[in-house]
Structure formats: structure tokens, C-alpha cells
C-alpha positions as CSV (number, residue, x, y, z in Angstrom):
1,M,-11.8,-52.1,-3.1
2,K,-12.4,-52.9,-6.8
3,S,-9.9,-54.8,-8.9
4,I,-8.3,-53.4,-12.0
5,V,-10.6,-55.6,-14.1
6,Q,-13.7,-54.4,-12.3
7,E,-12.7,-50.8,-12.8
8,L,-12.1,-51.3,-16.5
9,A,-15.3,-53.2,-17.0
10,E,-17.2,-50.4,-15.2
11,K,-15.8,-47.9,-17.7
12,I,-17.4,-49.8,-20.6
13,N,-20.6,-50.7,-18.6
14,M,-19.9,-54.4,-18.5
15,T,-21.3,-56.5,-15.7
16,A,-19.6,-59.4,-14.0
17,D,-22.0,-61.8,-15.8
18,E,-21.2,-60.3,-19.2
19,F,-17.5,-60.5,-18.5
20,A,-17.8,-64.1,-17.4
21,G,-19.8,-65.0,-20.5
22,E,-17.2,-63.4,-22.8
23,M,-14.4,-65.2,-21.0
24,R,-16.2,-68.5,-21.2
25,K,-16.5,-68.0,-25.0
26,R,-12.8,-67.8,-25.1
27,G,-12.2,-71.0,-23.1
28,C,-11.6,-69.8,-19.6
29,S,-12.9,-71.9,-16.7
30,E,-15.3,-70.4,-14.1
31,P,-12.7,-70.5,-11.2
32,T,-10.1,-68.7,-13.4
33,I,-12.7,-66.1,-14.4
34,L,-13.6,-65.4,-10.8
35,K,-9.9,-65.1,-9.8
36,I,-9.3,-62.6,-12.6
37,W,-12.6,-60.6,-11.8
38,R,-11.7,-60.4,-8.1
39,G,-8.1,-59.4,-8.9
40,D,-6.4,-62.3,-7.2
41,Y,-3.5,-62.1,-9.7
42,E,-2.8,-58.5,-8.5
43,H,-1.3,-59.7,-5.2
44,Y,2.0,-61.5,-5.6
45,K,5.6,-61.6,-4.2
46,N,7.4,-62.5,-7.4
47,F,6.4,-61.4,-10.9
48,K,6.7,-65.0,-12.2
49,D,3.8,-65.9,-9.9
50,N,1.6,-64.5,-12.7
51,D,2.8,-66.9,-15.4
52,I,-0.3,-69.1,-15.0
53,Y,-2.6,-66.1,-15.6
54,L,-0.9,-64.4,-18.6
55,S,-2.8,-66.2,-21.3
56,N,-6.1,-65.6,-19.5
57,L,-5.2,-62.0,-18.9
58,R,-4.7,-61.6,-22.6
59,K,-8.2,-62.9,-23.1
60,A,-9.5,-60.5,-20.4
61,A,-7.7,-57.6,-22.0
62,F,-9.4,-58.5,-25.4
63,V,-12.8,-58.6,-23.7
64,L,-12.2,-55.3,-22.0
65,R,-10.7,-53.7,-25.1
66,V,-7.4,-52.7,-23.4
67,P,-3.7,-53.7,-23.8
68,T,-2.7,-56.6,-21.6
69,G,-0.4,-54.4,-19.6
70,R,-3.3,-52.3,-18.3
71,L,-4.3,-55.3,-16.2
72,L,-0.9,-55.6,-14.5
73,P,-0.4,-53.8,-11.3
74,I,2.7,-51.6,-11.1
75,R,4.9,-52.1,-8.0
76,K,8.2,-50.4,-7.6
77,Q,10.1,-53.7,-7.4
78,N,8.6,-54.8,-10.8
79,V,9.5,-51.6,-12.7
80,Q,13.2,-52.2,-12.2
81,S,13.1,-55.7,-13.6
82,H,10.2,-55.3,-16.0
83,P,10.3,-51.8,-17.5
84,W,7.7,-52.7,-20.2
85,V,5.0,-53.0,-17.5
86,L,5.3,-49.2,-16.9
87,L,5.0,-48.5,-20.7
88,Y,1.8,-50.5,-21.2
89,N,0.2,-49.7,-17.9
90,Q,-0.2,-46.0,-18.4
91,D,-3.7,-44.7,-18.4
92,G,-4.6,-43.4,-21.9
93,D,-7.7,-41.6,-20.8
């Protein structure tokens, strides 16, 4: 199964190497880039678990030309406490 980042990159015909190169230009480390590419941040128990990724997700969103919210997975428990996730994660296509 593809991660959200991989699906968005595919829409703009961006390879993993191109994504990694753009992320490196913005100061991300290789391990962090791989975690974002694989979608490791998509699996969490508490929304605050993603705090370490947020600045890097902003960089990834810039590279992929989407709002940061598009990279966040929607889960029912999160919509209650974070309604802005739903607002920014809607597919505009």
C-alpha cells in the first residue's frame, strides 16, 4: 500500500529520488526523508506523536505543492479533537 506522500508524488510524476533531493535541499536528513516517504508518520496512537514530523511535513508539502493538511491521515478520533485536519485534508481534485 502506498503512503499519502507516494500517492501525491505520483500525481505530479515525482520519483522517490527527486523527492529526496528536494527534501535534502531543505535540510531534511536521509532517515527522516525515508520515514516521510514510507508514511511512518501516518500510524500513531496519539496525534501529538506527530510533533517531531510537523516541520518536515511542511517541507514535504511544499515539495509536493499541497497544503500540509493533505499529508495528515484522517482518523475518527482525530476529527473530534482536531477539526482543522478535516478542513485541510479534503481532496481538491
